[in-house]
All heavy atoms as an XYZ file, in Angstrom:
744
protein
N     -85.426    100.681     80.292
C     -84.428     99.663     80.020
C     -83.701     99.932     78.711
O     -82.499     99.733     78.631
C     -85.082     98.277     79.973
C     -85.669     97.750     81.276
C     -86.362     96.414     81.062
C     -84.637     97.645     82.358
N     -84.451    100.374     77.721
C     -83.849    100.642     76.407
C     -82.713    101.654     76.526
O     -81.670    101.507     75.886
C     -84.921    101.142     75.410
C     -84.295    101.635     74.126
C     -85.916    100.028     75.111
N     -82.893    102.659     77.369
C     -81.862    103.685     77.532
C     -80.655    103.197     78.327
O     -79.649    103.895     78.408
C     -82.450    104.921     78.214
C     -83.469    105.634     77.351
O     -83.423    105.463     76.110
O     -84.321    106.352     77.909
N     -80.759    102.004     78.923
C     -79.691    101.490     79.774
C     -78.797    100.464     79.096
O     -77.874     99.951     79.713
C     -80.296    100.847     81.028
O     -81.043    101.786     81.753
N     -79.074    100.137     77.844
C     -78.276     99.133     77.139
C     -77.618     99.749     75.908
O     -78.033    100.798     75.417
C     -79.129     97.904     76.741
C     -79.665     97.191     77.972
C     -80.264     98.280     75.817
N     -76.590     99.070     75.441
C     -75.873     99.536     74.244
C     -76.658     99.174     72.988
O     -77.479     98.246     73.011
C     -74.498     98.865     74.160
C     -73.632     99.045     75.383
C     -72.413     98.157     75.326
N     -72.818     96.737     75.273
C     -71.988     95.719     75.418
N     -70.707     95.927     75.609
N     -72.434     94.477     75.345
N     -76.394     99.851     71.893
C     -77.083     99.515     70.641
C     -76.822     98.079     70.190
O     -77.646     97.478     69.502
C     -76.512    100.508     69.627
C     -75.972    101.635     70.432
C     -75.558    101.041     71.756
N     -75.706     97.482     70.595
C     -75.374     96.114     70.190
C     -76.019     95.057     71.083
O     -75.989     93.873     70.756
C     -73.851     95.900     70.218
O     -73.367     96.229     71.529
C     -73.158     96.751     69.167
N     -76.601     95.471     72.208
C     -77.242     94.529     73.122
C     -78.649     94.213     72.632
O     -79.258     94.991     71.912
C     -77.315     95.108     74.540
C     -75.946     95.392     75.124
O     -74.969     94.734     74.719
O     -75.856     96.288     75.991
N     -79.157     93.063     73.042
C     -80.508     92.653     72.678
C     -81.370     92.680     73.932
O     -81.054     92.020     74.918
C     -80.491     91.238     72.087
C     -81.858     90.601     71.850
C     -82.613     91.355     70.764
C     -81.710     89.139     71.499
N     -82.446     93.440     73.894
C     -83.389     93.533     74.999
C     -84.731     93.008     74.515
O     -85.226     93.436     73.474
C     -83.525     94.994     75.448
C     -84.637     95.321     76.436
C     -84.402     94.645     77.778
C     -84.745     96.832     76.615
N     -85.314     92.069     75.265
C     -86.597     91.494     74.856
C     -87.412     91.115     76.086
O     -86.862     90.712     77.105
C     -86.369     90.255     73.990
N     -88.733     91.234     75.954
C     -89.617     90.726     77.011
C     -89.604     89.212     76.907
O     -89.788     88.640     75.847
C     -91.033     91.256     76.828
C     -91.990     90.762     77.923
C     -93.408     91.246     77.712
N     -93.536     92.682     77.788
C     -93.742     93.372     78.921
N     -93.842     92.736     80.056
N     -93.855     94.668     78.889
N     -89.379     88.562     78.044
C     -89.300     87.103     78.076
C     -90.596     86.486     78.572
O     -90.900     85.351     78.306
C     -88.114     86.683     78.951
C     -87.812     85.217     78.925
C     -87.381     84.595     77.757
C     -87.959     84.443     80.066
C     -87.101     83.237     77.729
C     -87.672     83.086     80.045
C     -87.243     82.492     78.879
O     -86.967     81.152     78.853
N     -91.358     87.238     79.298
C     -92.641     86.788     79.808
C     -93.088     87.706     80.919
O     -92.262     88.293     81.610
N     -94.378     87.908     81.058
C     -94.931     88.712     82.150
C     -94.079     89.896     82.523
O     -93.982     90.875     81.797
N     -93.423     89.786     83.666
C     -92.571     90.866     84.179
C     -91.092     90.590     83.938
O     -90.242     91.265     84.503
C     -92.799     91.019     85.684
C     -94.201     91.384     86.059
C     -94.387     91.421     87.573
O     -93.540     90.895     88.309
O     -95.395     91.980     88.004
N     -90.770     89.602     83.136
C     -89.373     89.234     82.923
C     -88.873     89.703     81.562
O     -89.589     89.642     80.572
C     -89.195     87.719     83.054
C     -89.440     87.218     84.457
C     -89.158     85.738     84.609
O     -88.923     85.045     83.595
O     -89.177     85.272     85.756
N     -87.627     90.156     81.576
C     -86.963     90.604     80.361
C     -85.618     89.902     80.261
O     -85.057     89.455     81.262
C     -86.733     92.121     80.398
C     -88.002     92.915     80.362
C     -88.723     93.159     81.521
C     -88.488     93.411     79.165
C     -89.899     93.881     81.502
C     -89.664     94.136     79.126
C     -90.372     94.376     80.291
N     -85.095     89.830     79.055
C     -83.774     89.272     78.809
C     -82.944     90.359     78.138
O     -83.414     91.040     77.224
C     -83.851     88.034     77.882
C     -82.462     87.599     77.454
C     -84.580     86.903     78.562
N     -81.723     90.516     78.627
C     -80.754     91.376     77.942
C     -79.586     90.478     77.567
O     -79.002     89.823     78.422
C     -80.246     92.520     78.842
C     -81.392     93.401     79.322
C     -79.199     93.351     78.073
C     -80.987     94.442     80.360
N     -79.260     90.433     76.291
C     -78.106     89.677     75.811
C     -77.006     90.689     75.539
O     -77.189     91.627     74.762
C     -78.443     88.873     74.536
C     -77.201     88.167     74.015
C     -79.563     87.880     74.815
N     -75.880     90.489     76.244
C     -74.700     91.336     76.053
C     -73.701     90.543     75.212
O     -72.919     89.760     75.748
C     -74.049     91.684     77.396
C     -74.919     92.423     78.389
C     -75.386     91.795     79.540
C     -75.228     93.763     78.196
C     -76.145     92.481     80.475
C     -75.996     94.455     79.123
C     -76.447     93.811     80.263
O     -77.196     94.504     81.183
N     -73.715     90.703     73.884
C     -72.823     89.900     73.032
C     -71.349     90.174     73.331
O     -70.967     91.308     73.640
C     -73.162     90.349     71.612
C     -74.385     91.165     71.696
C     -74.529     91.630     73.111
N     -70.548     89.121     73.240
C     -69.089     89.215     73.410
C     -68.727     89.963     74.693
O     -67.848     90.819     74.705
C     -68.458     89.885     72.183
N     -69.427     89.634     75.781
C     -69.214     90.294     77.067
C     -69.000     89.222     78.131
O     -69.767     88.269     78.213
C     -70.439     91.159     77.443
O     -70.679     92.097     76.383
C     -70.231     91.913     78.729
N     -67.955     89.395     78.946
C     -67.693     88.431     80.013
C     -68.768     88.525     81.092
O     -69.503     89.521     81.177
C     -66.326     88.711     80.645
O     -66.378     89.942     81.370
N     -68.848     87.501     81.913
C     -69.802     87.497     83.024
C     -69.564     88.707     83.924
O     -70.508     89.398     84.317
C     -69.675     86.191     83.819
C     -70.631     86.025     84.993
C     -72.074     85.955     84.518
C     -70.280     84.780     85.792
N     -68.303     88.980     84.222
C     -67.957     90.118     85.080
C     -68.472     91.435     84.497
O     -69.078     92.245     85.205
C     -66.442     90.180     85.264
C     -65.980     91.337     86.111
C     -64.453     91.400     86.230
O     -63.756     90.433     85.875
O     -63.972     92.449     86.682
N     -68.261     91.654     83.216
C     -68.713     92.893     82.594
C     -70.236     92.939     82.454
O     -70.845     94.006     82.544
C     -68.037     93.097     81.240
C     -66.603     93.505     81.384
N     -65.568     92.660     81.054
C     -66.026     94.630     81.860
C     -64.423     93.258     81.306
N     -64.665     94.455     81.798
N     -70.867     91.779     82.260
C     -72.329     91.728     82.196
C     -72.936     92.092     83.555
O     -73.969     92.759     83.620
C     -72.793     90.352     81.749
N     -72.286     91.663     84.635
C     -72.756     92.037     85.971
C     -72.650     93.545     86.164
O     -73.585     94.190     86.657
C     -71.984     91.264     87.067
C     -72.245     91.848     88.444
C     -72.350     89.786     87.033
N     -71.537     94.132     85.759
C     -71.368     95.585     85.877
C     -72.427     96.320     85.062
O     -73.047     97.275     85.542
C     -69.940     96.009     85.434
C     -69.818     97.517     85.324
C     -68.913     95.455     86.412
N     -72.662     95.868     83.839
C     -73.687     96.489     82.994
C     -75.067     96.348     83.630
O     -75.882     97.281     83.608
C     -73.670     95.874     81.600
N     -75.333     95.194     84.224
C     -76.626     94.960     84.871
C     -76.792     95.821     86.115
O     -77.898     96.264     86.429
C     -76.769     93.474     85.208
O     -76.798     92.712     84.023
N     -75.705     96.064     86.831
C     -75.756     96.983     87.983
C     -76.164     98.377     87.519
O     -76.939     99.064     88.191
C     -74.403     97.049     88.688
C     -74.030     95.787     89.430
C     -74.766     95.608     90.747
O     -75.571     96.477     91.133
O     -74.544     94.564     91.389
N     -75.672     98.793     86.351
C     -76.066    100.106     85.810
C     -77.553    100.125     85.481
O     -78.230    101.135     85.686
C     -75.228    100.450     84.575
C     -73.830    100.918     84.916
C     -73.142    101.577     83.726
N     -72.970    100.671     82.609
C     -71.871     99.959     82.364
N     -70.848    100.030     83.165
N     -71.801     99.180     81.313
N     -78.085     99.010     84.983
C     -79.521     98.919     84.704
C     -80.300     99.071     86.011
O     -81.282     99.817     86.072
C     -79.876     97.592     83.992
C     -81.376     97.404     83.895
C     -79.235     97.544     82.600
N     -79.854     98.395     87.064
C     -80.515     98.518     88.376
C     -80.524     99.972     88.849
O     -81.543    100.476     89.335
C     -79.804     97.660     89.418
S     -80.376     95.974     89.516
N     -79.392    100.623     88.726
C     -79.296    102.022     89.152
C     -80.229    102.913     88.343
O     -80.877    103.814     88.892
C     -77.851    102.511     89.021
C     -76.912    101.879     90.020
C     -75.450    102.198     89.746
O     -75.161    103.163     89.008
O     -74.599    101.453     90.257
N     -80.316    102.675     87.040
C     -81.187    103.478     86.181
C     -82.655    103.289     86.561
O     -83.430    104.252     86.591
C     -80.971    103.120     84.716
N     -83.047    102.070     86.874
C     -84.435    101.813     87.276
C     -84.724    102.486     88.616
O     -85.764    103.112     88.796
C     -84.730    100.295     87.322
C     -86.069    100.005     87.978
C     -84.699     99.716     85.913
N     -83.795    102.366     89.574
C     -83.973    103.015     90.880
C     -84.109    104.526     90.746
O     -84.796    105.167     91.537
C     -82.786    102.707     91.794
C     -82.945    101.490     92.628
C     -81.880    101.429     93.722
N     -80.518    101.432     93.215
C     -79.823    100.349     92.889
N     -80.372     99.158     93.015
N     -78.592    100.446     92.447
N     -83.439    105.105     89.769
C     -83.432    106.555     89.593
C     -84.696    107.092     88.923
O     -84.901    108.309     88.873
C     -82.209    106.976     88.777
N     -85.544    106.192     88.420
C     -86.772    106.649     87.770
C     -87.656    107.411     88.756
O     -87.792    107.014     89.906
C     -87.557    105.458     87.201
C     -86.923    104.716     86.040
C     -87.732    103.472     85.722
C     -86.819    105.613     84.823
N     -88.242    108.477     88.288
C     -89.175    109.259     89.100
C     -90.546    109.119     88.445
O     -90.978    109.981     87.701
C     -88.723    110.719     89.162
C     -89.597    111.546     90.067
O     -90.339    111.015     90.891
N     -89.514    112.848     89.913
N     -91.214    108.013     88.745
C     -92.484    107.714     88.095
C     -93.648    108.318     88.861
O     -93.634    108.402     90.085
C     -92.665    106.201     87.985
C     -91.591    105.472     87.183
C     -91.833    103.974     87.214
C     -91.543    105.970     85.756
N     -94.655    108.709     88.105
C     -95.860    109.296     88.688
C     -97.088    108.618     88.110
O     -97.056    108.100     87.001
C     -95.921    110.791     88.388
C     -94.770    111.581     89.004
C     -94.941    113.064     88.785
C     -93.803    113.846     89.381
N     -93.725    113.802     90.821
N     -98.168    108.625     88.869
C     -99.439    108.106     88.380
C     -99.985    109.096     87.359
O     -99.528    110.249     87.288
C    -100.448    107.949     89.526
O    -100.772    109.240     90.031
C     -99.902    107.061     90.628
N    -100.980    108.693     86.564
C    -101.586    109.647     85.622
C    -102.118    110.899     86.325
O    -102.168    111.975     85.737
C    -102.712    108.843     84.972
C    -102.237    107.430     85.044
C    -101.511    107.333     86.367
N    -102.479    110.777     87.607
C    -102.964    111.926     88.375
C    -101.859    112.802     88.935
O    -102.111    113.830     89.544
N    -100.590    112.375     88.752
C     -99.458    113.184     89.190
C     -98.875    112.798     90.537
O     -97.903    113.404     90.985
N     -99.424    111.791     91.198
C     -98.883    111.360     92.487
C     -97.591    110.575     92.283
O     -97.477    109.802     91.329
C     -99.909    110.511     93.231
N     -96.643    110.778     93.169
C     -95.389    110.034     93.103
C     -95.631    108.562     93.420
O     -96.369    108.233     94.345
C     -94.377    110.582     94.110
C     -93.810    111.925     93.701
O     -93.704    112.177     92.491
O     -93.456    112.713     94.597
N     -95.011    107.705     92.628
C     -95.034    106.276     92.927
C     -93.857    105.972     93.838
O     -92.824    106.644     93.782
C     -94.914    105.447     91.650
C     -96.111    105.475     90.715
C     -95.797    104.714     89.439
C     -97.326    104.862     91.399
N     -94.000    104.944     94.638
C     -92.867    104.566     95.470
C     -91.732    104.099     94.570
O     -91.924    103.837     93.382
C     -93.259    103.499     96.471
C     -93.686    102.216     95.813
C     -94.036    101.182     96.831
N     -93.644     99.901     96.239
C     -93.859     98.759     96.775
N     -94.447     98.674     97.920
N     -93.486     97.651     96.181
N     -90.582    103.948     95.130
C     -89.397    103.556     94.364
C     -89.626    102.245     93.614
O     -90.137    101.281     94.166
C     -88.210    103.390     95.310
C     -86.930    103.040     94.603
C     -85.769    102.876     95.553
O     -85.884    102.052     96.479
O     -84.765    103.567     95.361
N     -89.261    102.228     92.350
C     -89.339    101.028     91.529
C     -87.950    100.394     91.528
O     -86.947    101.083     91.373
C     -89.770    101.370     90.085
C     -89.744    100.137     89.203
C     -91.138    102.013     90.084
N     -87.910     99.086     91.723
C     -86.630     98.386     91.726
C     -86.694     97.202     90.763
O     -87.752     96.858     90.256
C     -86.276     97.873     93.140
O     -87.265     96.938     93.563
C     -86.174     99.027     94.133
N     -85.533     96.586     90.569
C     -85.428     95.462     89.652
C     -84.437     94.450     90.232
O     -83.461     94.820     90.863
C     -84.980     95.960     88.261
C     -85.020     94.855     87.215
C     -83.639     96.610     88.314
C     -84.786     95.361     85.792
N     -84.731     93.184     90.042
C     -83.814     92.102     90.391
C     -83.333     91.483     89.094
O     -84.122     91.253     88.180
C     -84.529     91.043     91.239
O     -85.008     91.596     92.432
N     -82.023     91.211     89.023
C     -81.448     90.713     87.774
C     -80.600     89.476     88.045
O     -79.786     89.458     88.972
C     -80.576     91.792     87.090
C     -81.419     93.020     86.747
C     -79.890     91.228     85.843
C     -80.632     94.154     86.118
N     -80.807     88.455     87.219
C     -79.966     87.264     87.230
C     -79.105     87.265     85.979
O     -79.606     87.477     84.878
N     -77.800     87.044     86.153
C     -76.860     87.102     85.031
C     -76.176     85.746     84.884
O     -75.774     85.133     85.871
C     -75.784     88.188     85.272
C     -74.787     88.232     84.120
C     -76.425     89.545     85.482
N     -76.044     85.302     83.647
C     -75.342     84.062     83.345
C     -74.500     84.276     82.092
O     -74.815     85.118     81.254
C     -76.347     82.938     83.118
O     -75.686     81.733     82.816
N     -73.440     83.498     82.000
C     -72.588     83.543     80.811
C     -72.733     82.220     80.065
O     -72.663     81.151     80.662
C     -71.131     83.753     81.223
C     -70.178     83.854     80.066
C     -68.767     84.181     80.516
O     -68.382     83.759     81.632
O     -68.059     84.854     79.771
N     -72.923     82.308     78.767
C     -73.090     81.097     77.961
C     -71.719     80.552     77.575
O     -70.947     81.211     76.896
C     -73.919     81.395     76.715
C     -74.321     80.168     75.962
S     -75.570     80.586     74.723
C     -76.225     78.985     74.388
N     -71.438     79.349     78.065
C     -70.178     78.681     77.740
C     -70.391     77.784     76.526
O     -71.531     77.489     76.155
C     -69.702     77.870     78.937
N     -69.312     77.307     75.937
C     -69.379     76.506     74.724
C     -70.265     75.286     74.818
O     -70.908     74.903     73.849
N     -70.310     74.649     75.987
C     -71.114     73.429     76.130
C     -72.562     73.705     76.494
O     -73.388     72.800     76.529
C     -70.485     72.494     77.180
C     -70.523     73.022     78.597
C     -69.400     74.009     78.950
O     -68.523     74.269     78.111
O     -69.427     74.528     80.067
N     -72.905     74.956     76.790
C     -74.278     75.308     77.188
C     -75.226     75.270     75.996
O     -74.864     75.624     74.880
C     -74.334     76.713     77.781
C     -73.822     76.766     79.207
O     -73.978     75.769     79.936
O     -73.269     77.810     79.592
N     -76.443     74.872     76.294
C     -77.536     75.044     75.339
C     -78.277     76.314     75.756
O     -78.048     76.845     76.853
C     -78.513     73.851     75.396
O     -79.133     73.827     76.687
C     -77.801     72.533     75.115
N     -79.154     76.787     74.934
C     -79.944     77.955     75.304
C     -80.735     77.660     76.578
O     -80.868     78.519     77.450
C     -80.871     78.374     74.159
C     -81.580     79.677     74.415
S     -80.485     81.089     74.745
C     -79.760     81.336     73.148
N     -81.224     76.437     76.708
C     -81.995     76.066     77.888
C     -81.142     76.125     79.157
O     -81.557     76.686     80.168
C     -82.597     74.669     77.727
C     -83.435     74.264     78.925
C     -84.136     72.932     78.735
O     -84.248     72.428     77.636
N     -84.609     72.375     79.823
N     -79.936     75.549     79.137
C     -79.100     75.564     80.344
C     -78.638     76.984     80.665
O     -78.526     77.352     81.833
C     -77.884     74.628     80.218
O     -77.082     75.036     79.103
C     -78.319     73.184     80.057
N     -78.403     77.766     79.637
C     -78.012     79.169     79.818
C     -79.131     79.952     80.510
O     -78.910     80.648     81.498
C     -77.689     79.762     78.439
C     -77.521     81.246     78.398
C     -76.518     81.869     79.112
C     -78.367     82.027     77.623
C     -76.348     83.251     79.052
C     -78.216     83.397     77.560
C     -77.199     84.005     78.280
N     -80.361     79.820     80.014
C     -81.494     80.527     80.617
C     -81.819     79.993     82.011
O     -82.208     80.764     82.893
C     -82.717     80.456     79.702
C     -82.600     81.255     78.413
C     -83.787     80.967     77.489
C     -82.483     82.751     78.693
N     -81.642     78.690     82.225
C     -81.871     78.130     83.558
C     -80.885     78.705     84.571
O     -81.249     78.998     85.718
C     -81.773     76.603     83.527
C     -82.965     75.947     82.866
C     -82.780     74.455     82.624
O     -81.654     73.919     82.838
O     -83.759     73.813     82.197
N     -79.632     78.893     84.167
C     -78.636     79.483     85.062
C     -78.993     80.932     85.385
O     -78.891     81.367     86.531
C     -77.243     79.395     84.431
N     -79.428     81.665     84.376
C     -79.847     83.052     84.610
C     -81.065     83.098     85.529
O     -81.168     83.954     86.407
C     -80.146     83.745     83.279
N     -81.973     82.150     85.361
C     -83.170     82.078     86.196
C     -82.801     81.767     87.652
O     -83.352     82.355     88.584
C     -84.136     81.035     85.640
C     -85.552     81.230     86.127
O     -86.042     82.383     86.097
O     -86.182     80.239     86.534
N     -81.852     80.848     87.856
C     -81.383     80.551     89.220
C     -80.792     81.800     89.864
O     -81.041     82.095     91.030
C     -80.328     79.438     89.206
C     -80.884     78.052     89.062
C     -79.830     76.989     89.360
N     -78.589     77.129     88.607
C     -78.392     76.642     87.383
N     -79.368     75.995     86.755
N     -77.230     76.808     86.790
N     -80.023     82.537     89.089
C     -79.422     83.763     89.607
C     -80.496     84.804     89.930
O     -80.408     85.506     90.939
C     -78.417     84.321     88.597
N     -81.515     84.885     89.086
C     -82.618     85.813     89.344
C     -83.300     85.478     90.664
O     -83.559     86.365     91.483
C     -83.632     85.769     88.199
C     -84.943     86.519     88.438
C     -84.694     88.003     88.645
C     -85.907     86.271     87.294
N     -83.575     84.201     90.889
C     -84.234     83.820     92.141
C     -83.325     84.040     93.346
O     -83.799     84.375     94.430
C     -84.788     82.396     92.060
C     -86.093     82.429     91.310
C     -86.137     82.198     89.945
C     -87.276     82.788     91.946
C     -87.319     82.296     89.233
C     -88.472     82.884     91.244
C     -88.478     82.634     89.895
O     -89.661     82.747     89.200
N     -82.021     83.918     93.163
C     -81.090     84.261     94.247
C     -81.179     85.743     94.570
O     -81.149     86.140     95.737
C     -79.652     83.917     93.853
O     -79.474     82.536     93.770
N     -81.288     86.567     93.538
C     -81.419     88.012     93.753
C     -82.710     88.327     94.500
O     -82.729     89.145     95.426
C     -81.372     88.756     92.420
N     -83.786     87.667     94.123
C     -85.072     87.900     94.790
C     -85.029     87.419     96.237
O     -85.481     88.112     97.149
C     -86.204     87.205     94.029
C     -86.521     87.864     92.700
C     -87.641     87.124     92.000
C     -88.045     87.822     90.711
N     -89.173     87.160     90.059
N     -84.478     86.239     96.451
C     -84.402     85.688     97.803
C     -83.431     86.475     98.679
O     -83.565     86.491     99.900
C     -83.999     84.214     97.752
C     -85.074     83.323     97.176
C     -84.606     81.908     96.898
O     -83.411     81.588     97.132
O     -85.434     81.094     96.444
N     -82.461     87.131     98.067
C     -81.462     87.908     98.807
C     -81.934     89.292     99.174
O     -81.156     90.094     99.686
N     -83.174     89.610     98.906
C     -83.717     90.910     99.293
C     -84.161     91.774     98.138
O     -84.576     92.906     98.331
N     -84.064     91.258     96.930
C     -84.476     92.001     95.734
C     -83.591     93.225     95.494
O     -82.692     93.497     96.257
C     -85.954     92.386     95.793
C     -86.851     91.156     95.929
C     -88.311     91.526     95.958
N     -89.124     90.334     96.097
C     -89.683     89.681     95.099
N     -89.524     90.108     93.868
N     -90.398     88.601     95.296
N     -83.877     93.941     94.395
C     -83.163     95.173     94.098
C     -81.657     94.940     94.006
O     -80.870     95.697     94.552
C     -83.494     96.242     95.133
C     -83.069     97.622     94.692
O     -82.961     97.903     93.508
N     -82.810     98.482     95.645
N     -81.262     93.866     93.323
C     -79.845     93.523     93.230
C     -79.573     92.674     91.990
O     -80.498     92.196     91.352
C     -79.398     92.779     94.481
C     -80.047     91.424     94.641
C     -79.727     90.737     95.969
N     -80.340     91.489     97.039
C     -79.692     91.898     98.134
N     -78.433     91.599     98.310
N     -80.295     92.588     99.063
N     -78.293     92.446     91.735
C     -77.843     91.604     90.629
C     -77.112     90.408     91.233
O     -76.276     90.575     92.106
C     -76.875     92.378     89.704
C     -76.296     91.458     88.629
C     -77.563     93.569     89.069
N     -77.453     89.214     90.780
C     -76.725     87.990     91.158
C     -76.346     87.257     89.882
O     -77.040     87.360     88.873
C     -77.608     87.079     92.025
S     -77.886     87.701     93.684
N     -75.245     86.507     89.944
C     -74.816     85.767     88.764
C     -74.724     84.283     89.071
O     -74.617     83.872     90.220
C     -73.471     86.292     88.270
O     -72.475     86.109     89.255
N     -74.792     83.504     87.990
C     -74.723     82.045     88.090
C     -74.065     81.522     86.827
O     -74.255     82.075     85.758
C     -76.142     81.471     88.215
O     -76.105     80.065     88.195
N     -73.302     80.469     86.978
C     -72.663     79.839     85.827
C     -73.460     78.581     85.494
O     -73.869     77.845     86.386
C     -71.198     79.497     86.135
C     -70.538     78.801     84.959
C     -70.445     80.750     86.510
N     -73.692     78.379     84.178
C     -74.468     77.236     83.705
C     -74.005     75.966     84.307
O     -74.580     75.124     84.814
């Protein structure tokens, strides 16, 4: 993930298997495009077990939201969470967006 974001972006573990990427001064449309690149980078990983066996394809589901002036951090994260669950329910391995 670190190799898939810009130096100005913020990447952090949010919990368990969840991460947050903050794309400062980026529109929702551009954040979706950037997130699609993250999905592609994860799909392209060629991971192996410590014994050298190939792991099956690793994928990622991403929910994207844009923080508007009236949003709180809570409403912003809730919108991103709704989008994440839409991505998972839609078959996983995709990016979905939601507005607060």
